C-alpha positions as CSV (number, residue, x, y, z in Angstrom):
1,M,4.3,-27.2,-23.9
2,T,6.7,-26.8,-21.0
3,P,9.5,-28.9,-21.1
4,L,9.5,-31.7,-18.9
5,L,11.2,-32.2,-15.9
6,H,14.1,-34.6,-15.9
7,H,13.2,-37.3,-14.1
8,R,14.0,-41.4,-13.1
9,I,11.3,-43.8,-11.7
10,D,12.5,-47.1,-9.9
11,G,10.1,-49.6,-8.4
12,P,7.1,-51.3,-9.4
13,T,4.4,-49.6,-11.9
14,D,1.7,-51.1,-9.7
15,A,2.9,-49.5,-6.7
16,P,1.7,-46.9,-4.8
17,V,3.5,-43.4,-6.2
18,L,6.1,-41.7,-3.9
19,V,7.8,-38.3,-5.3
20,L,11.3,-37.0,-3.9
21,G,12.1,-34.0,-4.3
22,P,15.7,-32.6,-3.9
23,S,17.4,-29.4,-2.5
24,L,18.7,-26.4,-3.5
25,G,21.8,-27.1,-5.1
26,T,21.5,-30.5,-5.8
27,S,20.1,-33.1,-8.3
28,L,17.9,-36.5,-8.0
29,A,20.9,-38.1,-6.9
30,V,20.6,-36.5,-3.3
31,W,17.9,-39.6,-2.5
32,D,20.7,-42.0,-4.3
33,A,20.7,-44.0,-0.7
34,Q,17.4,-44.4,0.1
35,T,15.9,-45.1,-3.4
36,P,16.4,-49.1,-3.7
37,A,14.4,-49.7,-0.3
38,L,12.0,-47.7,-1.3
39,A,11.6,-48.7,-4.5
40,R,11.0,-52.5,-2.8
41,R,7.2,-51.2,-2.2
42,H,6.7,-48.1,-4.4
43,R,6.7,-46.3,-7.4
44,V,9.9,-43.7,-6.9
45,I,9.7,-40.8,-8.7
46,R,12.8,-38.7,-8.5
47,W,13.2,-35.3,-10.2
48,D,15.5,-32.5,-10.4
49,L,14.5,-28.8,-10.0
50,P,14.6,-26.7,-13.2
51,G,18.6,-25.6,-14.0
52,H,19.6,-28.6,-11.9
53,G,21.0,-32.2,-12.6
54,G,19.2,-33.0,-16.1
55,S,16.1,-30.5,-16.3
56,P,16.7,-27.5,-18.1
57,A,16.2,-23.7,-16.6
58,G,13.5,-23.6,-19.6
59,A,11.3,-25.5,-17.7
60,L,10.6,-22.2,-16.4
61,R,8.5,-19.3,-18.4
62,D,10.3,-16.8,-16.6
63,T,14.1,-16.8,-14.7
64,G,14.5,-13.3,-14.6
65,P,15.2,-11.4,-11.3
66,G,11.9,-12.0,-8.6
67,A,9.9,-13.8,-11.0
68,T,9.8,-17.4,-9.6
69,V,8.0,-18.9,-6.6
70,V,7.7,-21.8,-5.2
71,A,4.1,-22.4,-6.6
72,D,5.9,-22.6,-10.0
73,L,7.9,-25.6,-9.0
74,A,5.0,-27.3,-7.5
75,A,3.2,-26.8,-11.1
76,L,5.8,-28.6,-12.8
77,V,5.9,-31.2,-10.4
78,L,2.4,-31.7,-11.0
79,D,2.7,-31.7,-14.4
80,L,5.4,-34.2,-14.0
81,A,3.0,-36.2,-12.5
82,D,0.1,-35.6,-15.0
83,R,2.1,-36.6,-17.8
84,L,3.2,-39.6,-16.2
85,G,-0.7,-40.6,-15.3
86,V,-0.4,-40.5,-12.0
87,T,-3.3,-38.7,-9.7
88,R,-2.1,-39.0,-6.1
89,F,1.1,-40.1,-4.5
90,A,3.1,-39.5,-1.0
91,Y,6.0,-36.8,-1.6
92,A,9.0,-36.2,0.4
93,G,11.2,-33.6,-0.2
94,I,14.3,-31.8,1.3
95,S,14.7,-28.2,2.3
96,L,13.7,-26.7,-1.2
97,G,12.0,-30.1,-2.3
98,G,10.2,-29.9,1.2
99,A,8.8,-26.5,0.5
100,V,7.1,-27.7,-2.9
101,G,5.8,-30.7,-1.1
102,A,4.4,-28.5,1.4
103,H,2.8,-26.2,-0.7
104,L,1.1,-28.8,-2.9
105,A,-0.2,-30.3,0.3
106,V,-1.8,-26.9,1.2
107,H,-3.5,-26.0,-2.3
108,H,-3.7,-29.3,-4.0
109,P,-4.6,-31.8,-1.0
110,Q,-6.7,-33.9,-3.0
111,R,-3.3,-34.7,-4.6
112,I,-1.4,-35.8,-1.6
113,T,-1.7,-38.8,0.3
114,G,1.6,-38.6,2.9
115,L,4.0,-35.8,3.6
116,A,8.0,-36.0,4.6
117,L,9.7,-32.5,5.2
118,V,13.6,-33.2,5.6
119,C,15.8,-30.2,7.0
120,S,13.0,-28.0,5.4
121,S,11.1,-25.0,6.7
122,A,8.0,-22.6,6.7
123,R,9.7,-19.5,6.0
124,F,13.9,-19.8,4.8
125,G,15.2,-17.0,6.3
126,E,15.1,-13.0,5.1
127,P,14.3,-12.8,1.7
128,A,17.4,-10.1,1.1
129,A,19.8,-13.0,1.9
130,W,18.2,-15.0,-1.1
131,R,18.2,-12.5,-3.0
132,E,21.5,-11.4,-2.9
133,R,22.8,-14.8,-3.7
134,A,20.8,-14.9,-6.8
135,A,22.3,-11.7,-7.8
136,L,25.5,-13.3,-7.3
137,V,25.0,-16.4,-9.1
138,R,23.7,-14.3,-12.3
139,A,26.9,-12.2,-12.0
140,E,29.6,-15.1,-10.9
141,G,28.1,-18.3,-11.5
142,T,27.4,-21.4,-8.9
143,E,31.2,-21.7,-8.9
144,A,31.1,-18.9,-6.8
145,L,29.3,-21.1,-4.1
146,A,31.2,-23.9,-4.3
147,A,33.8,-23.4,-1.7
148,G,31.3,-23.2,1.2
149,A,28.9,-25.8,-0.2
150,A,30.1,-28.4,2.1
151,G,29.8,-26.7,5.0
152,R,26.7,-25.3,4.9
153,W,25.8,-28.8,3.9
154,F,27.7,-31.4,5.9
155,T,29.2,-31.5,9.4
156,A,32.7,-31.3,9.5
157,G,33.7,-34.8,9.7
158,F,31.3,-35.6,6.4
159,T,32.2,-32.4,4.0
160,R,35.3,-34.8,2.5
161,T,33.3,-37.9,1.6
162,Q,33.0,-39.0,-1.7
163,V,29.3,-38.0,-1.4
164,A,29.5,-34.8,-0.3
165,G,32.3,-34.3,-3.2
166,R,29.7,-35.6,-5.7
167,L,26.9,-33.5,-4.6
168,V,29.2,-30.3,-4.2
169,D,29.8,-31.4,-7.9
170,D,25.7,-31.1,-9.0
171,L,26.0,-27.3,-7.4
172,R,28.8,-26.8,-9.4
173,T,26.9,-27.7,-13.2
174,A,24.1,-26.2,-12.0
175,A,22.7,-23.6,-14.8
176,P,23.3,-20.4,-12.9
177,E,19.9,-18.9,-14.4
178,G,18.1,-22.1,-12.5
179,Y,19.2,-21.9,-9.1
180,A,18.9,-18.1,-9.3
181,A,15.3,-18.3,-10.0
182,C,15.2,-21.3,-7.3
183,C,17.1,-19.2,-4.9
184,D,13.9,-16.1,-5.5
185,A,11.7,-18.9,-4.7
186,L,12.9,-19.4,-1.3
187,A,13.0,-15.5,-1.1
188,A,9.0,-15.1,-1.7
189,Y,8.7,-18.0,0.3
190,D,6.5,-17.9,3.6
191,L,3.9,-20.9,5.0
192,R,3.7,-20.5,8.0
193,P,-0.1,-18.8,7.9
194,D,-1.2,-22.1,6.2
195,L,0.4,-24.7,8.1
196,H,-2.8,-25.8,9.5
197,R,-4.1,-26.5,6.4
198,I,-1.9,-29.6,5.7
199,T,-4.2,-32.5,7.0
200,V,-2.2,-35.5,5.3
201,P,0.4,-37.7,7.7
202,T,3.2,-35.6,7.5
203,L,6.6,-36.3,9.1
204,V,9.4,-33.5,9.5
205,V,13.0,-34.7,10.3
206,A,16.0,-32.3,11.3
207,G,19.4,-32.5,11.4
208,R,20.5,-30.8,14.8
209,D,23.1,-29.4,13.4
210,D,22.1,-28.1,10.2
211,P,23.0,-24.4,10.2
212,A,20.3,-23.5,7.1
213,T,17.2,-24.6,8.5
214,P,17.8,-25.3,12.0
215,P,15.9,-27.7,14.8
216,G,14.2,-24.7,15.4
217,H,12.5,-24.6,11.7
218,A,11.4,-28.0,12.3
219,R,9.6,-27.6,15.2
220,E,7.7,-24.3,13.9
221,L,6.7,-27.0,11.1
222,A,5.6,-29.5,13.5
223,D,3.9,-27.4,16.0
224,G,1.8,-25.5,12.7
225,I,0.9,-28.8,11.0
226,P,-1.7,-30.8,12.9
227,G,-0.6,-34.6,14.0
228,A,2.8,-33.9,12.5
229,T,5.6,-35.9,13.6
230,L,9.1,-34.6,14.2
231,L,12.5,-36.5,14.2
232,E,15.5,-34.4,15.3
233,L,18.9,-37.1,13.9
234,P,22.0,-36.1,15.9
235,G,25.2,-36.0,13.6
236,A,23.1,-34.2,10.8
237,S,23.6,-30.9,9.1
238,H,21.5,-29.5,5.9
239,L,21.3,-33.0,3.6
240,A,20.3,-35.6,6.1
241,P,19.8,-38.0,3.4
242,A,23.2,-38.1,2.5
243,E,25.5,-37.7,5.6
244,R,22.4,-40.0,8.0
245,P,20.9,-42.1,5.1
246,Q,19.8,-45.2,7.6
247,A,18.3,-42.7,9.5
248,V,16.5,-41.2,7.5
249,L,15.6,-44.4,5.6
250,G,14.1,-45.7,8.4
251,A,12.0,-42.7,9.3
252,L,10.5,-42.8,5.4
253,L,9.8,-46.5,5.7
254,G,8.4,-46.1,9.2
255,H,6.1,-43.0,7.9
256,F,5.0,-44.0,3.7
257,E,4.9,-48.0,4.3
258,A,2.0,-48.3,7.0
259,P,-0.8,-50.2,4.9
260,A,-3.2,-48.0,3.9
261,D,-6.1,-49.2,5.4
262,D,-4.2,-49.3,8.5
263,G,-3.1,-45.7,8.0
264,S,-5.4,-44.1,10.7
265,R,-4.2,-47.0,13.5
266,H,-0.8,-46.0,12.6
267,T,-1.5,-42.6,13.1
268,E,-3.5,-43.0,16.7
269,G,-0.6,-45.6,17.8
270,M,2.1,-43.6,17.2
271,A,0.7,-40.5,19.2
272,V,0.1,-43.3,21.9
273,R,3.2,-44.5,21.8
274,R,5.2,-40.9,21.9
275,A,2.4,-39.9,24.9
276,V,4.0,-43.1,27.0
277,L,7.0,-44.1,26.0
278,G,8.2,-40.1,25.5
279,D,9.7,-38.8,21.8
280,A,13.2,-39.3,22.7
281,H,12.7,-43.0,22.6
282,V,10.5,-42.8,19.7
283,D,12.3,-40.9,18.1
284,R,15.5,-43.5,18.8
285,A,13.2,-46.5,17.2
286,V,12.2,-44.8,14.5
287,A,16.1,-43.4,13.6
288,R,17.1,-47.1,13.9
289,T,14.4,-48.6,11.8
290,T,15.9,-50.5,8.8
291,E,14.3,-51.9,5.6
292,F,14.3,-55.0,7.9
293,T,12.9,-53.8,11.3
294,A,9.8,-51.7,9.2
295,D,7.8,-54.2,9.4
296,F,7.9,-55.0,12.8
297,Q,7.9,-51.4,13.6
298,D,4.5,-51.2,11.9
299,Y,3.0,-53.9,13.6
300,I,4.3,-52.7,17.1
301,T,2.9,-49.1,16.1
302,R,-0.5,-50.0,15.0
303,C,-1.1,-52.9,16.9
304,A,0.2,-52.8,20.4
305,W,0.2,-49.2,20.4
306,G,-2.9,-48.4,18.0
307,E,-5.7,-51.2,18.5
308,I,-5.0,-52.1,22.4
309,W,-3.6,-49.3,23.8
310,T,-6.2,-47.1,22.6
311,R,-9.2,-49.2,23.6
312,P,-12.1,-47.4,26.0
313,G,-12.3,-50.2,28.3
314,L,-9.4,-49.6,30.3
315,D,-7.4,-46.3,30.9
316,R,-3.9,-45.5,30.6
317,R,-3.0,-46.5,34.2
318,T,-4.2,-49.1,34.3
319,R,-2.9,-50.5,31.6
320,S,0.5,-49.4,32.9
321,C,0.1,-51.5,36.0
322,L,-1.2,-54.6,33.7
323,T,2.1,-54.1,31.2
324,L,4.4,-53.9,34.5
325,T,2.9,-57.6,35.8
326,A,3.2,-59.1,32.4
327,L,7.2,-57.7,31.9
328,I,7.9,-59.1,35.5
329,A,6.6,-62.3,35.1
330,H,8.5,-63.0,32.2
331,G,11.8,-61.5,33.0
332,H,11.7,-58.7,30.6
333,Q,14.4,-56.5,32.5
334,E,15.2,-53.8,30.0
335,E,11.2,-53.2,28.6
336,L,10.7,-53.0,32.5
337,A,12.8,-49.9,32.7
338,L,10.9,-48.8,29.7
339,H,7.6,-49.1,31.2
340,V,8.6,-48.0,34.5
341,R,9.2,-44.4,32.9
342,A,5.9,-45.4,31.2
343,A,3.9,-45.6,34.4
344,L,5.0,-42.4,35.7
345,R,3.9,-40.9,32.6
346,N,0.6,-42.2,32.9
347,G,0.1,-41.0,36.4
348,L,1.4,-43.9,38.9
349,T,3.4,-42.7,41.4
350,P,6.7,-44.5,42.9
351,E,4.5,-46.0,45.4
352,D,1.8,-47.1,43.2
353,I,4.9,-48.8,41.5
354,K,6.0,-50.6,44.4
355,E,2.5,-51.8,45.3
356,V,2.3,-53.3,42.0
357,L,6.0,-55.3,42.7
358,L,5.0,-56.2,45.7
359,H,1.9,-57.3,44.4
360,S,3.7,-59.5,41.8
361,A,6.0,-60.9,44.4
362,V,2.7,-63.3,45.2
363,Y,1.5,-64.5,41.3
364,C,5.3,-63.9,39.7
365,G,7.4,-65.4,42.3
366,V,9.9,-63.9,44.5
367,P,12.9,-63.6,42.3
368,A,11.5,-62.1,39.4
369,A,9.8,-59.3,42.0
370,N,13.2,-59.0,43.3
371,S,14.5,-58.4,39.9
372,A,11.7,-56.1,39.3
373,F,12.7,-54.0,42.5
374,A,16.1,-53.7,41.6
375,T,15.3,-52.6,37.9
376,A,12.7,-49.8,39.3
377,Q,15.3,-48.2,41.8
378,R,17.7,-48.0,39.1
379,V,15.3,-46.1,37.0
380,L,13.7,-44.1,39.5
381,A,17.3,-42.8,40.7
382,E,18.5,-42.1,37.3
383,D,15.4,-40.2,36.8
384,G,15.7,-38.3,39.8
385,V,12.6,-39.5,41.3
386,P,12.6,-40.2,45.3
387,S,12.1,-43.6,45.7
388,P,10.0,-45.6,48.2
389,F,11.7,-48.3,48.5
């Protein structure tokens, strides 16, 4: 029997299963910052790549040059799930770990309930570069890569932290044959023609300073996967879960913790929320999500955006007029500024917004309308929109 991948399980035994896959050169410790919070509502299963952490390189039948493909790694994950009695599971993976998840979502869709691809890609560059790295490691070991690893994985300000040092140590202790086999898998990987076959709710997370899988790779994933959500994190390089732990945690909580029976409302709500408020605002809200605020973010997405804004009885232009009036009446100036921009996206002109504000002066009061005019004028000026005020 094939040796079982080394793994660690956290969380309630009866909770939905979430499998976390690591990146090349690291161990399951790359998910240390997110696991405690995720394990409160999930049975979290983290695993090590062959030859990494506690997994033997012998988990792969053949680690010779060119023998390993991502399908082999995906088969090991399915074997782990089968031996643990897990039929269906959500999956999040970093880089190569993400490629494993994407492969599973394409070729074994009946097993996957949701997917998050973190600093990953549909194709990891030219195959020759990976084959050269595999040959180097087979000849000289992983120590040959250790000196430059921190610069590839982290931004300059993070390279000397203890977290960075521990992850580089994972690379140093990786078995050369296992690491090289994973390089071969990356060399052969190209999922671009099959991205449209991923049908589960998918989150794509990118580090804006990632030289290994730049944001363009994430955009290609998000554009190719139907309905995928894209989040780009500033101040993050290739190992974003280590460098921006709270931002990644917030994104995963928001993506995976929508109740199963409300999944479609969450998906539809997120699509409308982005269309009305803009990707930049929603990305910031998702990035700021914490364990404390995750339920509220889910509630807003499902109820306000997934149940009310999606109803067919009123068009979005009319809903913007109503929303502006309600915010003026209650004096919520920060939200008003947000929805002035939303109203423009929903088809209102600056003249239309002016009429709404004038109308509100009669029914909400002159002081409220006065403040609203000041807020709206500031927003239009900031966005370079000619003002009729």
